[in-house]
C-alpha positions as CSV (number, residue, x, y, z in Angstrom):
1,X,-9.4,-117.0,-182.3
2,X,-9.2,-120.3,-184.2
3,X,-12.1,-119.4,-186.5
4,X,-10.6,-116.0,-187.3
5,X,-7.2,-117.6,-188.2
6,X,-8.9,-120.2,-190.3
7,X,-10.8,-117.5,-192.1
8,X,-7.6,-115.6,-192.8
9,X,-6.0,-118.7,-194.3
10,X,-9.0,-119.2,-196.5
11,X,-8.9,-115.7,-197.8
12,X,-5.2,-116.1,-198.8
13,X,-6.1,-118.9,-201.2
14,X,-8.1,-118.5,-204.5
15,X,-11.3,-120.5,-204.8
16,X,-9.6,-122.8,-207.3
17,X,-7.3,-124.0,-204.5
18,X,-10.1,-125.2,-202.3
19,X,-10.7,-128.8,-201.6
20,X,-14.2,-130.3,-202.2
21,X,-15.2,-129.5,-198.6
22,X,-14.3,-125.8,-199.0
23,X,-11.1,-126.1,-197.0
24,X,-7.8,-124.7,-198.4
25,X,-5.2,-127.0,-199.9
26,X,-2.0,-127.2,-197.9
27,X,1.5,-128.4,-198.7
28,X,4.1,-128.9,-195.9
29,X,7.8,-128.4,-196.8
30,X,9.9,-129.9,-194.0
31,X,13.5,-130.0,-193.3
32,X,14.9,-133.2,-191.7
33,X,18.1,-132.7,-189.6
34,X,17.2,-131.2,-186.2
35,X,13.7,-130.6,-187.4
36,X,12.2,-134.0,-187.3
37,X,15.4,-136.0,-186.6
38,X,17.8,-135.6,-183.7
39,X,21.0,-134.7,-185.5
40,X,22.9,-132.1,-183.5
41,X,23.8,-130.5,-186.8
42,X,26.3,-128.1,-185.1
43,X,28.7,-131.0,-185.0
44,X,31.6,-128.9,-183.6
45,X,29.8,-128.8,-180.3
46,X,29.9,-132.6,-180.1
47,X,31.5,-134.3,-183.2
48,X,31.1,-137.8,-181.7
49,X,27.4,-137.3,-181.2
50,X,26.9,-135.9,-184.7
51,X,28.7,-138.9,-186.3
52,X,26.5,-141.3,-184.3
53,X,23.3,-139.5,-185.2
54,X,24.2,-139.3,-188.8
55,X,23.8,-143.1,-189.2
56,X,20.9,-143.5,-186.8
57,X,17.6,-144.1,-188.5
58,X,15.4,-144.4,-185.3
59,X,16.0,-140.9,-183.9
60,X,12.8,-139.1,-184.8
61,X,11.7,-136.5,-182.3
62,X,8.9,-138.0,-180.2
63,X,5.5,-137.1,-181.6
64,X,6.6,-135.8,-185.0
65,X,5.8,-139.0,-187.0
66,X,2.3,-139.1,-185.5
67,X,1.8,-135.4,-186.2
68,X,2.9,-135.6,-189.8
69,X,0.9,-138.8,-190.4
70,X,-2.2,-137.2,-188.9
71,X,-1.8,-134.2,-191.2
72,X,-1.2,-136.4,-194.2
73,X,-4.4,-138.4,-193.4
74,X,-6.2,-135.0,-193.5
75,X,-5.1,-134.5,-197.1
76,X,-1.9,-132.4,-196.6
77,X,0.9,-133.1,-199.0
78,X,4.5,-133.4,-197.8
79,X,7.8,-132.5,-199.4
80,X,11.1,-133.1,-197.5
81,X,13.8,-130.6,-198.4
82,X,17.2,-131.3,-197.0
83,X,20.6,-129.7,-197.5
84,X,22.2,-133.1,-197.6
85,X,24.0,-133.7,-200.9
86,X,22.5,-136.1,-203.4
87,X,25.2,-138.7,-202.9
88,X,24.0,-139.0,-199.3
89,X,20.3,-139.1,-200.1
90,X,20.1,-142.7,-198.9
91,X,20.5,-141.5,-195.3
92,X,17.5,-139.2,-195.0
93,X,15.5,-141.6,-197.2
94,X,16.1,-144.5,-194.9
95,X,15.4,-142.4,-191.9
96,X,12.0,-141.3,-193.2
97,X,11.0,-144.9,-194.1
98,X,12.3,-146.4,-190.9
99,X,10.7,-143.8,-188.7
100,X,7.3,-144.1,-190.4
101,X,6.9,-140.6,-191.8
102,X,4.3,-140.0,-194.5
103,X,5.4,-140.6,-198.1
104,X,6.5,-137.6,-200.0
105,X,9.3,-136.5,-202.4
106,X,12.7,-136.1,-200.9
107,X,14.8,-133.2,-202.3
108,X,18.5,-132.9,-201.9
109,X,21.3,-130.6,-203.1
110,X,23.1,-131.5,-206.3
111,X,26.4,-130.4,-204.8
112,X,27.8,-129.5,-201.4
113,X,29.0,-126.3,-203.2
114,X,25.4,-125.0,-203.6
115,X,24.7,-122.5,-200.8
116,X,22.2,-124.0,-198.4
117,X,19.9,-120.9,-198.1
118,X,19.8,-120.3,-201.8
119,X,19.1,-123.9,-202.5
120,X,16.2,-124.1,-200.0
121,X,14.7,-120.8,-201.1
122,X,14.7,-121.9,-204.8
123,X,13.3,-125.3,-204.0
124,X,10.4,-123.9,-202.0
125,X,9.6,-121.4,-204.8
126,X,9.9,-124.2,-207.3
127,X,7.3,-126.2,-205.4
128,X,5.0,-123.2,-205.1
129,X,5.1,-122.9,-208.9
130,X,4.3,-126.6,-209.2
131,X,1.4,-126.2,-206.8
132,X,-0.2,-122.9,-207.7
133,X,-3.3,-123.3,-205.7
134,X,-1.8,-124.4,-202.4
135,X,-0.9,-122.6,-199.2
136,X,2.5,-123.6,-197.8
137,X,3.6,-124.5,-194.2
138,X,7.3,-124.4,-193.8
139,X,9.0,-126.4,-191.0
140,X,12.7,-126.1,-190.2
141,X,15.2,-125.5,-187.4
142,X,17.5,-122.6,-186.3
143,X,20.7,-124.6,-186.6
144,X,21.7,-123.8,-190.1
145,X,20.0,-121.8,-192.9
146,X,16.3,-122.6,-192.6
147,X,15.5,-119.3,-190.8
148,X,17.1,-117.2,-193.6
149,X,15.8,-119.3,-196.5
150,X,12.2,-119.3,-195.2
151,X,12.4,-115.6,-194.4
152,X,13.3,-114.9,-198.1
153,X,10.3,-116.9,-199.2
154,X,8.1,-115.1,-196.7
155,X,9.3,-111.8,-198.2
156,X,9.1,-112.8,-201.8
157,X,6.9,-110.3,-203.7
158,X,5.0,-113.0,-205.6
159,X,5.0,-116.1,-203.5
160,X,5.4,-114.8,-199.9
161,X,1.6,-114.4,-199.5
162,X,1.2,-118.1,-199.9
163,X,3.2,-118.9,-196.8
164,X,0.5,-119.7,-194.3
165,X,2.7,-120.7,-191.3
166,X,6.4,-121.1,-190.6
167,X,7.7,-123.2,-187.8
168,X,11.2,-123.3,-186.5
169,X,12.6,-125.9,-184.1
170,X,14.5,-123.6,-181.8
171,X,17.2,-125.8,-180.4
172,X,20.2,-123.4,-180.3
173,X,20.8,-120.0,-178.8
174,X,21.2,-117.0,-181.0
175,X,25.1,-117.2,-181.0
176,X,25.2,-120.9,-182.1
177,X,22.2,-120.8,-184.3
178,X,20.0,-118.2,-185.9
179,X,17.6,-115.9,-184.2
180,X,14.1,-116.3,-185.5
181,X,12.6,-113.8,-187.9
182,X,9.2,-112.0,-187.4
183,X,6.3,-114.3,-188.2
184,X,8.3,-117.5,-187.5
185,X,6.8,-119.7,-184.7
186,X,9.3,-121.5,-182.4
187,X,8.8,-124.9,-181.0
188,X,10.9,-126.7,-178.5
189,X,9.0,-130.0,-178.5
190,X,6.3,-131.4,-180.7
191,X,3.7,-130.0,-178.3
192,X,4.0,-126.4,-179.4
193,X,3.8,-127.0,-183.1
194,X,0.8,-129.4,-182.5
195,X,-1.0,-126.7,-180.5
196,X,-0.4,-124.1,-183.2
197,X,-1.7,-126.4,-185.9
198,X,-4.8,-127.1,-183.8
199,X,-5.3,-123.3,-183.4
200,X,-5.2,-123.1,-187.2
201,X,-7.9,-125.8,-187.3
202,X,-5.6,-128.3,-189.0
203,X,-5.9,-130.8,-186.1
204,X,-8.9,-131.7,-184.0
205,X,-8.9,-132.2,-180.2
206,X,-8.6,-135.9,-180.3
207,X,-5.5,-135.9,-182.5
208,X,-4.0,-133.1,-180.4
209,X,-4.5,-135.1,-177.2
210,X,-3.0,-138.2,-178.7
211,X,0.2,-136.3,-179.8
212,X,0.5,-134.4,-176.6
213,X,0.3,-137.7,-174.7
214,X,3.3,-139.0,-176.6
215,X,5.2,-135.9,-175.6
216,X,4.1,-136.3,-172.0
217,X,5.2,-139.9,-171.9
218,X,8.5,-139.1,-173.6
219,X,9.4,-136.4,-171.1
220,X,8.5,-138.7,-168.2
221,X,10.3,-141.7,-169.6
222,X,12.8,-143.6,-167.4
223,X,14.9,-143.9,-170.6
224,X,17.3,-141.0,-171.1
225,X,17.3,-141.7,-174.8
226,X,13.6,-141.4,-175.1
227,X,13.5,-138.2,-173.0
228,X,16.2,-136.7,-175.1
229,X,14.3,-137.6,-178.3
230,X,11.4,-135.6,-176.9
231,X,13.6,-132.6,-176.1
232,X,17.3,-133.1,-176.9
233,X,19.8,-132.6,-174.2
234,X,21.4,-129.8,-176.3
235,X,18.1,-127.8,-176.6
236,X,18.6,-124.3,-175.5
237,X,15.4,-122.8,-173.9
238,X,14.7,-120.7,-170.9
239,X,11.9,-119.6,-168.6
240,X,10.3,-117.5,-171.4
241,X,9.5,-120.7,-173.3
242,X,8.1,-122.2,-170.1
243,X,5.9,-119.2,-169.4
244,X,4.6,-119.1,-172.9
245,X,3.5,-122.8,-172.6
246,X,2.0,-122.2,-169.2
247,X,0.1,-119.3,-170.5
248,X,-1.4,-121.5,-173.2
249,X,-2.6,-123.9,-170.5
250,X,-4.2,-121.1,-168.6
251,X,-6.2,-120.1,-171.7
252,X,-7.1,-123.7,-172.7
253,X,-10.8,-124.6,-172.4
254,X,-10.4,-128.3,-173.0
255,X,-9.7,-129.9,-169.5
256,X,-7.6,-132.8,-170.8
257,X,-5.5,-130.7,-173.2
258,X,-5.0,-128.2,-170.4
259,X,-3.8,-131.0,-168.1
260,X,-1.4,-132.3,-170.8
261,X,0.0,-128.8,-171.4
262,X,0.6,-128.3,-167.7
263,X,2.2,-131.8,-167.4
264,X,4.6,-131.0,-170.3
265,X,5.3,-127.6,-168.9
266,X,6.3,-129.2,-165.5
267,X,8.6,-131.7,-167.1
268,X,10.3,-129.0,-169.3
269,X,10.7,-126.8,-166.2
270,X,12.5,-129.5,-164.3
271,X,15.2,-129.6,-167.0
272,X,16.1,-125.9,-166.3
273,X,18.8,-124.9,-163.8
274,X,17.4,-124.2,-160.3
275,X,17.4,-120.4,-160.6
276,X,15.3,-120.5,-163.8
277,X,13.2,-123.4,-162.5
278,X,12.0,-121.2,-159.6
279,X,10.6,-118.6,-161.9
280,X,7.6,-120.7,-162.9
281,X,5.9,-120.8,-159.5
282,X,6.3,-117.1,-159.1
283,X,4.8,-116.6,-162.6
284,X,1.8,-118.7,-161.7
285,X,1.3,-117.0,-158.4
286,X,1.3,-113.7,-160.3
287,X,-1.3,-115.1,-162.6
288,X,-3.4,-116.2,-159.6
289,X,-3.6,-119.8,-160.9
290,X,-6.2,-121.9,-159.1
291,X,-6.9,-125.1,-161.0
292,X,-6.6,-127.8,-158.3
293,X,-4.0,-130.5,-158.7
294,X,-2.4,-129.0,-161.7
295,X,-1.4,-125.9,-159.8
296,X,-0.2,-128.0,-156.8
297,X,1.9,-130.1,-159.1
298,X,3.6,-127.0,-160.5
299,X,3.9,-125.1,-157.3
């Protein structure tokens, strides 16, 4: 599966866009609020928390700095595109520096009057024009306009074919936030996006293990703050997300990565209400899971 996906990505890119080792060139366009930084952008749900998060420069989601730095070390370029107005650009800039994210241009709106979705769509296309030989990975959240802006880019008649992957941090339900569009991959924690990038052969097993261990430690932390920086307390997910992650573990050939996925699945499941929490053991029983201590821990 991994080699097939990698082959498809290579076919999408002209030979002029290949790196010296034959791998395609990638650019990541990343949002900031609720994508890599805990923001609770739907401030009406909790205005006090939003105000506090606005001026917090240490609230990176656990594992995201490590993930982005690993990708940058592998030659991927980063552009940070935020809907924050230019006069507030010092806030995301300081967050990126303080949290240790890889260096990359920061793009902000000229005016708060500029429609967010229009601005982000135009900025991504502008970056595609400036990097004609690159494939793009788009990373955002479902809190505001990323879903719609990225969908427009995906559907663009000229540039859409250069969108290799689109990841959406799915923190809000469909009423509060935006339902994902076809082709957009959801992630609840850094674990899911890490596994997807590994599947695309953009991360090796060692890097994947290191990032998953950060997520595992974060969810098992005795500090509520760290736990909520791994998966925020306002994240809206259900047993379907848990089952999807458990299924990945069932199909994982690497023993340590399989163990880590199960551990993360267990911790995520414990955060659900009791009724939904009980769905996982039944699901595993139906799958006839028999892998020793991992199954016992979950059942």
